[in-house]
N, C-alpha and C positions, 0 to 999 in steps of 0.2 A: 796737375794731373787730375786731382779730384774735381776741380772746376770743369775740366774738359769732359769728364765722364758724366757729371751731373747735367751739364748743358746738352751733351749728346743724347742722354736718355730722355730728358724733358722734351727736347725737340722731336725725338722719335715718337713719343707718346702723342704729342699734339699733332704731328704730321699724319700719323696713322688715323687719328680721330677725324681730322679735316678731310683727308683724301678718301676716307670710307664713304663719304657722301657723293663723291664724283663718279661718273660713269665707269663701269668695269672695262669698257671697250678701250679706255686709255692705257690699260695694262702696264706693260714694262716701262712706258714713258714716264708715268707718274711715279713708279717705284724708283727709277733712276733720278728723277727730279728731286724726290724726297731725300735720297742719299746725298745729293749735292748740297741741298739746303742745310741738312744736318751737319755735314762736315764743316761748312762755312761757319755756322753758329757756334759749334763746339770749339773750333780752333780759335776763332777771334775772341771768344769769351776767355779762354785760357791765356791767349796772348796778351790781353789787356791786363790780367792779373799778374802775369809774369813780368811784363814791362814795368809795372808799378813796384814790384818787389825788387827788381834789378836797379831801378832808379834810386830806391831807398838805400841800396847797398853800395852805391857808387862812391860814397865818401870813404868806404873801407877798402874797396878794391875796384879799380878801373880796368875794364877789359873791352876791347873792340868787339862789337856784336858780330861783325863779319868773321873775325878770327874764331870766336867761341862757337859759332854755328857752322864753321868750315865752308864759307861761301867762296870756294876756290874753283877755278876752271879745271876741266879734265881734257887730257890729250885725246886725239882721234883714236889711237890704238887702244886706249883704256875704254873709250866709249864702245868700240866694237867688242872688246873682251867682256865688258859688263852686260851688253845686250845678249851675247851668246850664253853667258852664265845665267841670265834671267830666263831664257827659254828652257835650257836644260834643268835649271833649278825648279821651275814650275812642275815639270814632270816628276822630279824627285819628291816634291811636296805631295803630289797626288799619290805617289807610291807609299809614302809614309802614312797617309791618311786612310789607305785602303782597309787595314785591319779594324780600325774604329768604325768605319762606314759599314763594314760587313757585320759587326757586332751590334751597333746601335742604330744603324740606318743612316742615310745621308740625305743631303739636299741636292739630289741629282738635278742639274740644270736643264739637260736636254738641249736640242738644237734651238737656236734663236734666229730671228729674221735679220735681214740686212739693216733695217731701220733700228732694231733693238741693239744690234752690234755697234752702229755708229753712235748712238746715244750712250751706250755702255762704255765706249772708249773714254768719254769725258767723265762720266759718273763713277766708273769702277777703276779705270786705269789712271787718268790724269789727276783727279781730285785727291784720292787717297795717297798717291805717290807724293804729292805736294804737302798736304796737310799733316798726314801721319809722320812723314819723315821730319818735318820741322818740329813736330811735337816730341816724338820719341828719340830720334837720332840727332835732333837739334837741341831743344831746351833741356830735356831730361839727361841726355848723354853728357852735355857740356857741364852740368852740375856735378854729376858723379865722377867725371873725369878729373875733377879737382883732387880727388883721392887717388885714383889710378885708372888707366884705360881698362884694365881687366875688370875692375868693379863696375865701370860703366857698361861694358859688354854684357856681363852677367845679369845686372839688374834690368837693363833695357830689353834683353832677350826674353827673360821670364815674364816681365810685366807686359810686354807687347803680346805675348801669347795668351796670358790670362785675361787681358782686356779686349780680346777679339771675340765677337759673338760666335758661339758654337764650340764648346769644349771638346766635342768629338774630333775636332781638327787640331787639337793642341800640339800634336807631334809635328805636323806640317808648319804650324805657326811658330813653334820653337826654332825649327830649322830656318824659316824665313827671317826671324828676328836676329838669329846669330849671324847669318850671312850678311844681312844688311849692316849690322854693327861692325863686322869685320871689314866690309867694303868701305864703309864710311871712314874708319880709322886708318886703314892702310892707304887708301887713295887720298886721304886728307881732304875730302870734298863731299859735301852733302848732295851735290849734283849727281855724283856717282851712285849714292844710295837711292836717290829719287829715280834715277834711270833704271836701276835693277828692279825696284818696286813696280815702276810703270811697265816694264817689259814682262815681268812675271804675271801681273794682273791682265795685261793685254793678251798674253798667250793663253790665259785661262778663258778669255772671251773667244779667242780663235778656236780653242778646243770645242766649246759649245756651238759655235757657228758652223764649223765643218763637220761636227759629229764624229770627231776623231776616235772616241772611245766606243764607237759601234763596230770597230775592227774586231777580227777574230782574236780569241784569247792568246793564241800562239804569237800573233803579230804584236799584240800589246806587250807581251813578255819581252820580246826582242827590242821593242821600242824603249821600254823602261830600262832595260839593261844597257842599251846604248846611251841613253840619257844620263844614267848614273855614272858610266865611265867617262862620258864627255864632260860632265860637271866636275868630276874629280880631276881630270887633266887640265881643264881650264882654270880651276881654283889653284892648282899647283903652280901654273904659269903666272897667275895673278899675284900670288904670295911671293913668288920668286922675283918678280919685277920690283916689289916693295919690301924686299928682304931686309933692307937697312932700317926700315921703320919698325922698331921693336915695340911690342905691347908693354907699356909700363905696368908694374905690379906693386901692390902694397901688402903689408903683413896681414891685414884683416879684411881683405877683399870679400871673401865668401861670407864672413860673419856680418859685415856691414850690409851686403846685399840682402842677406836673410833677415836682418833686423828691420830693414826698410820695407821688405816685402810683407812682413808681419806687423808693420806699423798700422796705427789706426786709420790714417787717410787711405792707404792702399787697401786695407781690409774693407773699408767703406766702398771704395771703387768696385771691388770684386762683388760685394753684396748687392750693390745697385745694379750691376750688369746681370747678376743671377736673377734678381727680382724682375728686371725687365724681360729677360728670356722666359721666365715663368709666366708672366702676364701674356706675352705673345703666344706661347704654346696653349694657354687656356682659351684664348679668344680666336685663335686661328682655326 
């Protein structure tokens, strides 16, 4: 995880420096290209280190990588359910972030063009869904699950929120991290988590493209209320389908998660992210 954050931040700084010399007319295209390059560099840097660590541990414990990462197929009915959850869940995320945006200000995206939308599908929806899920709900979750599923859910939820840029949106990111961990474990498939992440990010692009939030306040209140009710109903159905797959627990799940969150590597990750955000704010 530390390698992932260091690689991501370093790639961010170099990409910003290089792209600052390019024509401003390239606009969103260069920003999305930068995001894709950074995701690839960060993920594969962490993957190489993880692979070497796992290879060194093979003598002690042998585990199929497909099993540990939950590379399992998903049924059509679960695909449909997860897609609907992703759409409703994105609106719930927006609702959770509204108080912080009102207090601290936000990164209002505004409407985007059709070209920006098409590029954004790859850079914002597809790449993060693949890379971040393999990192957080794949590698990190599988390690913590050796203690218990509850410990894995707690740690990956919190660390996912802390390591996302923009602490103003931490409530929404905590919600997203928890839902993704739950979907991964209950469906026993990383593809299900990737699909939810993709759908959520894609719908965020749809919101910007259609200008959905330019609706009247009363209409938005109704929309958010319906989305929250829909998400609750869909999640109840999802959990009922997988009711036999219980979340394993341990005696010291919360303590273990807290100890790892306040460990040196994780604190370094958070400090690096905070440093990078500070640098960006100074020079933006």
